[in-house]
LUMZA-791039 format. One line per field, with one value per residue (C-alpha): x, y, z; residue number from 1; residue in three letters. Coordinates in steps of 0.2 Angstrom, whole numbers, padded with zeros to 4 digits. Example, Ala and Ser with C-alpha at 12.3 -4.5 7.8 and 13.67 -1.06 7.14 Angstrom:
u <- (0062,0068)
v <- (-0022,-0005)
w <- (0039,0036)
n <- (1,2)
res <- (ala,ser)
***
This chain:
u <- (-0309,-0304,-0294,-0276,-0271,-0261,-0244,-0242,-0233,-0216,-0215,-0208,-0190,-0189,-0181,-0163,-0169,-0180,-0167,-0165,-0149,-0158,-0173,-0162,-0154,-0171,-0176,-0160,-0164,-0182,-0177,-0164,-0177,-0189,-0176,-0172,-0190,-0192,-0176,-0181,-0198,-0189,-0177,-0193,-0202,-0187,-0180,-0163,-0158,-0145,-0131,-0130,-0147,-0140,-0126,-0139,-0151,-0139,-0124,-0129,-0146,-0141,-0126,-0137,-0149,-0135,-0127,-0144,-0146,-0129,-0133,-0149,-0139,-0125,-0139,-0146,-0128,-0124,-0141,-0138,-0121,-0126,-0140,-0129,-0117,-0128,-0145,-0144,-0137,-0143,-0159,-0159,-0148,-0157,-0174,-0188,-0204,-0220,-0227,-0214,-0221,-0204,-0200,-0217,-0213,-0196,-0204,-0217,-0202,-0193,-0208,-0210,-0192,-0193,-0208,-0198,-0182,-0192,-0199,-0181,-0173,-0185,-0183,-0164,-0162,-0172,-0161,-0145,-0149,-0152,-0137,-0126,-0131,-0128,-0115,-0111,-0106,-0096,-0088,-0085,-0087,-0081,-0068,-0061,-0045,-0056,-0059,-0054,-0066,-0080,-0077,-0077,-0092,-0102,-0100,-0102,-0117,-0120,-0120,-0138,-0133,-0127,-0110,-0115,-0126,-0111,-0097,-0106,-0124,-0137,-0135,-0125,-0111,-0104,-0106,-0095,-0082,-0081,-0079,-0067,-0057,-0058,-0052,-0034,-0038,-0046,-0030,-0020,-0031,-0030,-0011,-0010,0001,-0011,-0005,-0005,-0012,-0025,-0025,-0041,-0049,-0052,-0048,-0061,-0075,-0092,-0096,-0104,-0119,-0123,-0121,-0121,-0134,-0147,-0150,-0141,-0147,-0134,-0146,-0157,-0157,-0149,-0144,-0131,-0127,-0122,-0108,-0096,-0079,-0074,-0055,-0043,-0026,-0011,-0007,-0007,-0024,-0031,-0039,-0054,-0055,-0070,-0075,-0093,-0095,-0109,-0105,-0111,-0116,-0127,-0129,-0142,-0160,-0170,-0170,-0155,-0139,-0129,-0116,-0106,-0097,-0109,-0104,-0090,-0104,-0116,-0124,-0117,-0099,-0088,-0073,-0059,-0042,-0026,-0017,0000,-0002,-0013,-0022,-0027,-0018,-0006,-0016,-0006,-0019,-0037,-0049,-0066,-0078,-0094,-0106,-0118,-0106,-0091,-0078,-0064,-0050,-0035,-0025,-0008,0005,0022,0030,0019,0021,0012,-0004,-0010,-0013,-0031,-0035,-0030,-0040,-0055,-0071,-0075,-0089,-0095,-0081,-0067,-0072,-0083,-0069,-0073,-0091,-0093,-0076,-0069,-0053,-0053,-0036,-0030,-0031,-0049,-0055,-0047,-0055,-0072,-0071,-0065,-0080,-0092,-0084,-0077,-0059,-0056,-0050,-0044,-0029,-0014,-0009,-0021,-0025,-0006,-0003,-0019,-0014,0004,-0002,-0010,0004,0018,0030,0030,0012,0013,-0003,-0021,-0019,-0005,-0012,-0024,-0010,0003,-0009,-0014,0004,0009,-0005,-0002,0016,0011,-0003,-0001,-0018,-0026,-0045,-0054,-0039,-0047,-0061,-0050,-0039,-0054,-0060,-0043,-0042,-0059,-0054,-0038,-0048,-0060,-0048,-0030,-0027,-0008,-0009,-0016,-0006,-0022,-0027,-0029,-0011,-0013,-0032,-0033,-0050,-0053,-0067,-0060,-0041,-0034,-0026,-0025,-0023,-0042,-0048,-0031,-0026,-0033,-0037,-0019,-0015,-0002,-0012,-0013,-0020,-0009,-0016,-0011,-0028,-0027,-0039,-0040,-0036,-0037,-0055,-0061,-0079,-0082,-0086,-0089,-0092,-0085,-0099,-0089,-0072,-0063,-0067,-0084,-0088,-0082,-0095,-0109,-0109,-0112,-0106,-0117,-0105,-0091,-0075,-0057,-0050,-0039,-0026,-0026,-0009,-0003,0001,0006,0015,0002,0013,0010,-0006,-0014,-0009,0009,0009,-0007,-0005,-0018,-0006,0005,0024,0037,0038)
v <- (-0458,-0440,-0431,-0429,-0411,-0402,-0397,-0379,-0370,-0363,-0345,-0334,-0329,-0314,-0299,-0295,-0277,-0283,-0280,-0267,-0260,-0256,-0249,-0237,-0232,-0229,-0218,-0207,-0206,-0202,-0188,-0181,-0182,-0173,-0159,-0158,-0155,-0142,-0132,-0133,-0125,-0112,-0108,-0105,-0094,-0084,-0083,-0090,-0075,-0083,-0094,-0104,-0111,-0118,-0127,-0135,-0139,-0146,-0153,-0156,-0164,-0175,-0181,-0187,-0195,-0204,-0209,-0217,-0226,-0233,-0239,-0247,-0257,-0261,-0269,-0279,-0285,-0290,-0299,-0309,-0313,-0319,-0330,-0338,-0343,-0348,-0352,-0371,-0369,-0352,-0342,-0326,-0313,-0297,-0303,-0291,-0301,-0292,-0308,-0306,-0295,-0289,-0283,-0275,-0265,-0260,-0256,-0244,-0236,-0234,-0226,-0214,-0210,-0207,-0195,-0185,-0186,-0179,-0164,-0161,-0162,-0149,-0137,-0140,-0137,-0121,-0115,-0120,-0111,-0095,-0097,-0100,-0084,-0074,-0061,-0071,-0086,-0076,-0064,-0074,-0093,-0096,-0081,-0077,-0071,-0057,-0048,-0031,-0032,-0038,-0024,-0011,-0019,-0017,0001,0004,0010,-0008,-0016,-0022,-0030,-0048,-0052,-0065,-0052,-0041,-0054,-0068,-0062,-0073,-0088,-0105,-0099,-0085,-0096,-0109,-0097,-0089,-0105,-0112,-0096,-0097,-0115,-0111,-0097,-0111,-0121,-0105,-0101,-0119,-0119,-0101,-0095,-0083,-0066,-0051,-0040,-0050,-0043,-0035,-0047,-0033,-0046,-0058,-0047,-0049,-0034,-0020,-0020,-0037,-0032,-0013,-0009,-0021,-0008,0008,0014,0026,0033,0039,0058,0063,0081,0089,0084,0097,0090,0098,0091,0096,0097,0103,0110,0101,0116,0120,0127,0113,0127,0121,0123,0116,0116,0115,0109,0106,0089,0087,0069,0071,0088,0094,0090,0074,0065,0074,0066,0061,0074,0078,0063,0050,0055,0042,0028,0036,0026,0040,0037,0022,0025,0012,0011,0001,0001,-0006,-0011,-0023,-0010,0000,0016,0019,0022,0025,0024,0028,0028,0038,0032,0041,0027,0037,0041,0029,0043,0040,0049,0040,0047,0042,0048,0053,0036,0024,0020,0008,-0001,-0010,-0028,-0031,-0043,-0030,-0015,-0012,-0004,0009,0005,0009,0001,0010,0025,0017,0003,0002,0003,-0009,-0010,0008,0009,0028,0037,0040,0058,0058,0047,0059,0074,0067,0063,0081,0088,0077,0082,0065,0072,0087,0101,0112,0100,0108,0099,0085,0081,0078,0068,0057,0052,0049,0039,0027,0026,0021,0008,0000,-0006,-0023,-0032,-0026,-0032,-0020,-0005,0002,0003,0011,0023,0028,0029,0040,0053,0053,0057,0072,0079,0072,0073,0087,0089,0078,0067,0051,0053,0057,0042,0031,0038,0036,0018,0015,0023,0012,-0004,0000,0006,-0002,-0021,-0024,-0043,-0042,-0027,-0019,-0001,0013,0013,-0004,-0002,0015,0023,0030,0042,0060,0064,0070,0055,0043,0048,0044,0056,0061,0044,0051,0070,0075,0086,0073,0061,0068,0064,0064,0082,0087,0087,0083,0076,0092,0093,0111,0113,0108,0115,0100,0089,0101,0119,0126,0135,0141,0137,0142,0144,0145,0163,0161,0146,0158,0165,0154,0159,0150,0154,0145,0150,0146,0133,0141,0129,0130,0135,0144,0140,0124,0117,0115,0101,0090,0080,0081,0063,0068,0077,0070,0052,0050,0052,0065,0063,0068,0067)
w <- (-0063,-0062,-0075,-0071,-0065,-0079,-0073,-0067,-0081,-0075,-0069,-0082,-0077,-0067,-0074,-0069,-0065,-0052,-0037,-0023,-0031,-0047,-0038,-0028,-0045,-0052,-0037,-0041,-0059,-0057,-0045,-0057,-0071,-0060,-0056,-0074,-0079,-0065,-0070,-0089,-0084,-0074,-0089,-0100,-0087,-0083,-0101,-0097,-0088,-0078,-0084,-0068,-0071,-0087,-0078,-0066,-0079,-0093,-0082,-0064,-0066,-0082,-0072,-0058,-0071,-0080,-0063,-0058,-0074,-0072,-0055,-0062,-0075,-0063,-0051,-0066,-0071,-0053,-0051,-0067,-0062,-0045,-0053,-0065,-0052,-0037,-0045,-0040,-0022,-0014,-0014,-0024,-0015,-0020,-0025,-0024,-0019,-0015,-0008,0006,0020,0025,0008,0006,0021,0014,-0003,0006,0015,-0001,-0010,0005,0004,-0015,-0013,0000,-0011,-0025,-0015,-0007,-0025,-0032,-0017,-0017,-0036,-0034,-0020,-0027,-0043,-0033,-0022,-0037,-0044,-0028,-0024,-0009,-0019,-0032,-0020,-0004,-0007,-0025,-0026,-0009,-0019,-0026,-0009,-0016,-0030,-0018,-0006,-0020,-0028,-0012,-0011,-0029,-0040,-0046,-0029,-0032,-0049,-0047,-0053,-0066,-0075,-0080,-0080,-0090,-0095,-0103,-0114,-0113,-0125,-0114,-0099,-0105,-0112,-0095,-0086,-0098,-0096,-0077,-0076,-0075,-0062,-0051,-0052,-0048,-0033,-0027,-0028,-0021,-0035,-0044,-0049,-0037,-0042,-0053,-0070,-0077,-0089,-0103,-0117,-0111,-0107,-0116,-0128,-0119,-0131,-0124,-0106,-0102,-0114,-0107,-0094,-0101,-0118,-0125,-0138,-0124,-0123,-0106,-0109,-0098,-0080,-0066,-0055,-0042,-0038,-0021,-0018,-0004,-0006,0001,0012,0031,0030,0019,0008,-0001,-0020,-0029,-0048,-0053,-0071,-0084,-0091,-0109,-0109,-0124,-0130,-0142,-0143,-0141,-0158,-0165,-0168,-0153,-0147,-0132,-0123,-0130,-0147,-0146,-0147,-0158,-0173,-0185,-0180,-0178,-0167,-0168,-0160,-0157,-0140,-0138,-0119,-0111,-0100,-0116,-0109,-0123,-0139,-0154,-0169,-0171,-0185,-0185,-0199,-0204,-0205,-0217,-0231,-0227,-0225,-0212,-0204,-0197,-0183,-0177,-0164,-0170,-0164,-0173,-0191,-0202,-0199,-0183,-0183,-0188,-0174,-0161,-0168,-0156,-0159,-0145,-0133,-0116,-0106,-0115,-0104,-0090,-0088,-0069,-0068,-0053,-0045,-0043,-0033,-0028,-0026,-0008,-0012,-0018,-0004,0009,0001,0001,0019,0023,0013,0023,0039,0044,0044,0055,0043,0057,0059,0049,0034,0038,0019,0016,0032,0030,0013,0018,0033,0021,0009,0021,0014,0031,0029,0021,0028,0031,0049,0054,0044,0058,0071,0059,0053,0071,0076,0061,0064,0083,0080,0070,0081,0098,0107,0096,0097,0084,0081,0086,0074,0060,0063,0063,0047,0038,0044,0037,0020,0020,0023,0008,-0005,-0002,-0001,0002,0002,-0016,-0021,-0026,-0026,-0039,-0044,-0054,-0059,-0069,-0071,-0088,-0083,-0083,-0085,-0068,-0060,-0076,-0094,-0097,-0111,-0115,-0121,-0138,-0134,-0133,-0148,-0153,-0163,-0181,-0198,-0214,-0216,-0199,-0191,-0172,-0159,-0149,-0131,-0128,-0132,-0115,-0119,-0130,-0115,-0101,-0096,-0080,-0072,-0056,-0048,-0033,-0014,-0006,-0010,-0028,-0031,-0027,-0045,-0060,-0077,-0090,-0104,-0096,-0087,-0093,-0081,-0067,-0060,-0041,-0035,-0051,-0069,-0076,-0091,-0105,-0113,-0098,-0095,-0078,-0074,-0077,-0060,-0051,-0046,-0033,-0019,-0012,-0013,0000,0018)
n <- (1,2,3,4,5,6,7,8,9,10,11,12,13,14,15,16,17,18,19,20,21,22,23,24,25,26,27,28,29,30,31,32,33,34,35,36,37,38,39,40,41,42,43,44,45,46,47,48,49,50,51,52,53,54,55,56,57,58,59,60,61,62,63,64,65,66,67,68,69,70,71,72,73,74,75,76,77,78,79,80,81,82,83,84,85,86,87,88,89,90,91,92,93,94,95,96,97,98,99,100,101,102,103,104,105,106,107,108,109,110,111,112,113,114,115,116,117,118,119,120,121,122,123,124,125,126,127,128,129,130,131,132,133,134,135,136,137,138,139,140,141,142,143,144,145,146,147,148,149,150,151,152,153,154,155,156,157,158,159,160,161,162,163,164,165,166,167,168,169,170,171,172,173,174,175,176,177,178,179,180,181,182,183,184,185,186,187,188,189,190,191,192,193,194,195,196,197,198,199,200,201,202,203,204,205,206,207,208,209,210,211,212,213,214,215,216,217,218,219,220,221,222,223,224,225,226,227,228,229,230,231,232,233,234,235,236,237,238,239,240,241,242,243,244,245,246,247,248,249,250,251,252,253,254,255,256,257,258,259,260,261,262,263,264,265,266,267,268,269,270,271,272,273,274,275,276,277,278,279,280,281,282,283,284,285,286,287,288,289,290,291,292,293,294,295,296,297,298,299,300,301,302,303,304,305,306,307,308,309,310,311,312,313,314,315,316,317,318,319,320,321,322,323,324,325,326,327,328,329,330,331,332,333,334,335,336,337,338,339,340,341,342,343,344,345,346,347,348,349,350,351,352,353,354,355,356,357,358,359,360,361,362,363,364,365,366,367,368,369,370,371,372,373,374,375,376,377,378,379,380,381,382,383,384,385,386,387,388,389,390,391,392,393,394,395,396,397,398,399,400,401,402,403,404,405,406,407,408,409,410,411,412,413,414,415,416,417,418,419,420,421,422,423,424,425,426,427,428,429,430,431,432,433,434,435,436,437,438,439,440,441,442,443,444,445,446,447,448,449,450,451,452,453,454,455,456,457,458,459,460,461,462,463,464,465,466,467,468,469,470,471,472,473,474,475,476,477,478,479,480,481,482,483,484,485,486,487,488,489,490,491,492,493,494,495,496,497)
res <- (met,ser,glu,pro,thr,pro,pro,thr,pro,pro,ala,pro,pro,arg,ser,ala,phe,asn,asn,trp,ile,ser,ala,ile,gly,ala,val,leu,ala,val,gly,ala,leu,phe,ser,phe,ala,leu,leu,val,ala,met,ser,phe,ile,gln,gly,asp,lys,asn,pro,tyr,leu,gly,ile,leu,thr,tyr,ile,val,ala,pro,ala,phe,leu,ile,gly,gly,leu,leu,ile,val,val,phe,gly,ala,trp,leu,gln,arg,arg,tyr,ala,leu,lys,his,ala,ala,ser,arg,pro,asp,arg,trp,gln,leu,asp,leu,his,asn,pro,arg,gln,arg,arg,his,leu,ile,met,leu,ala,gly,gly,thr,cys,met,phe,leu,leu,leu,ser,ala,phe,gly,ser,tyr,gln,thr,tyr,his,tyr,ala,glu,ser,val,gln,phe,cys,gly,glu,val,cys,his,gln,ala,met,lys,pro,glu,his,val,thr,tyr,gln,arg,gly,ser,his,ser,arg,val,ser,cys,val,glu,cys,his,ile,gly,ser,gly,val,glu,trp,phe,phe,lys,ala,lys,ile,asn,gly,ala,his,gln,leu,val,ala,tyr,ala,leu,asp,asn,tyr,glu,arg,pro,ile,ala,thr,pro,val,lys,asn,leu,arg,pro,ala,arg,asp,ile,cys,glu,gln,cys,his,trp,pro,glu,lys,phe,leu,gly,asn,leu,asp,val,thr,phe,glu,his,phe,met,ser,asp,lys,lys,asn,thr,pro,tyr,ser,val,arg,met,leu,met,lys,val,asn,ser,gly,arg,pro,gly,ala,pro,met,gly,gly,ile,his,trp,his,val,ser,pro,glu,asn,lys,val,glu,tyr,tyr,ala,ile,asp,asp,lys,arg,gln,asp,ile,val,trp,met,arg,val,thr,asn,thr,lys,asp,gly,ser,glu,lys,ile,phe,arg,asn,glu,glu,phe,lys,gly,glu,pro,pro,val,ala,leu,val,arg,thr,met,asp,cys,val,asp,cys,his,asn,arg,pro,ala,his,val,phe,pro,thr,ala,asn,asp,ser,val,glu,gln,ala,met,ala,leu,gly,arg,ile,asn,thr,thr,leu,pro,asn,ile,lys,arg,tyr,ala,val,gln,ala,met,leu,gln,lys,glu,ile,thr,thr,ser,ala,glu,ala,pro,thr,lys,ile,ala,asp,tyr,leu,arg,asn,arg,tyr,lys,asp,ala,ala,gly,leu,gln,glu,thr,ile,thr,glu,val,gln,arg,ile,tyr,ala,glu,thr,ile,phe,pro,glu,arg,lys,ala,asp,trp,arg,val,tyr,pro,asn,asn,ile,gly,his,lys,asp,trp,pro,gly,cys,phe,arg,cys,his,asp,asp,lys,his,lys,thr,ala,ala,gly,glu,thr,val,arg,ala,ser,asp,cys,ser,ser,cys,his,val,ile,leu,ala,gln,gly,lys,thr,glu,glu,leu,ala,thr,leu,thr,ser,ser,gly,leu,glu,phe,lys,his,pro,gly,gly,ser,tyr,asp,glu,glu,leu,arg,cys,ala,asp,cys,his,asn,gly,gly,ile,gln,gly,lys)
***
């Protein structure tokens, strides 16, 4: 008599996570985890040089990882709920059974798709990182309202430096500061109620020592620079008048204390100031501290009394002079003069400098689309069919398109440039002989040789002879009131009709 067959033990209950919905969530989570690992490796290799790598690594990838895990849990919850409700009457709805040939085929397809997903997620993460840091993303896709800044950036000296390297820099802290500050700008852009012109974010910029000095080393000995400024008079003959200068960027000898223009950011001196306007053009108080012995001098103009708010006192750095290093809006006057010097505007046309500038500054021009026609009509009314007129018209139209943006109300008149002192106060914000210490000492404006030496000035034949000891500045067109600053008369344009 045979032994009775022992009963088959019941199969262990299948896990609630054994279902297709949880499997899909697991694929998504694994892909996100793979992307996260790849991005972390990239951040270590590249030294976290770009903040957009941080947002992809620590925000986007974890978001997909969490989303995938939530889908896994949701599938398990749905499976358990279905099992409790229909266990006795219906077969399992989402069962993943490897004994079923049909499900095995589906699982193989899912595994193949998972591998493809991992490869695409790796490639996509890498490409997304590079695209998010690109100039096209910042200047065209993300910030279409910033067209003037994008155009000026493209023809500037920093056109090969990506936007994020200057505006944000490395590290997560400043990335989040920049994005939190830009949140309201995104809303304003979406609602099309942003400011026109857009204000320069001088208060929110990262310190220059964290940005500019990663490439530019102020202590490096540069010596003097030889530069020539080519100008033309606003007369019938468009008389040329040039000034050749030796700029004392860092006078002295290598290893000696910094002098010349870069004295303002030398380690031996700390220069602080207080400006009463948002654009930092009206400076009423200054303090110069000798960092070696701690002595200090405080300068005030006649109108300012008392002490400035401590929180608004700023230590001078690169951007207080180089305030438009990548987005220069040249004046209409300078742009026309440069084109004349390069032969792109016909200087034989009488008064062409004056009329070219006036053509660009017509009050009737309210949009960029109508500017070319109105500029052409304006110049043709002055010169009819004179020789070389069409080439001149084309050049003036090009200058307008690259420097003046009427829809945004953006040009040099609202974006001052602190380098120099001809069309904006610039150096004369402090060096005006009007800021004095209690003992009556002033920040001298009359001693021009502190920052530059005029080697030659005048017309072509006068530029042939250089004077190393320097010349006294000769104002073209006659004498001028020495109580006035250059910018009190020069405004980048030409007044009158």
